[in-house]
C-alpha angles and dihedrals in degrees: 000000000000113000120185114211121253114262121228105219097181145348114212125194144234149021118141100219098176133003120183130156096272105024139037128192118206123193121219126181116220119193110211127191123201109207092185127101090235133056121265124207119211100210101181144339139199111192139168112219125207130173115214092335098316114113109230104172151286134299118202133166141164093188111116120234120194116211109197124232110282087355142124132229132188106221122197109221122192118211114201117205139160113256091237092051090050093049092047092049092047092049092050092049091047094048091047091052092047091052091050093247096107123103116257087241129028120241131199120224118207119195126173141056139308125196114212138174129211129167091355095305121113120209136180113220124194114222129200106159142141125217134178111260116229120200122223112214 
């Protein structure tokens, strides 16, 4: 069986879902395209999330998401981070931009694993990718 990988069309930032003294949850929207002629189910994921080289947190889920054949889905992804890690990452990105060392556009790095299922077969896929980060105003 030939399975083409899902294609990330966009990653959009940010919705602060929860902010307490020790932990912050940030919402990202990831647009996924399934180029296959059959549906694929993303069963779970465990991902480290960085923005332009600064680690901001982890995204994990065991909630299945079905992506229809030749279809597209917008998936809400929650990144959990400590407030201090988020502040440190933001300060480093801001200082880098001020000193002229920052990239003209931010990018999100996703590193970890995704478990998917297609045609009755489950598979764990390692991910280490970078995508431009769009901001929703």
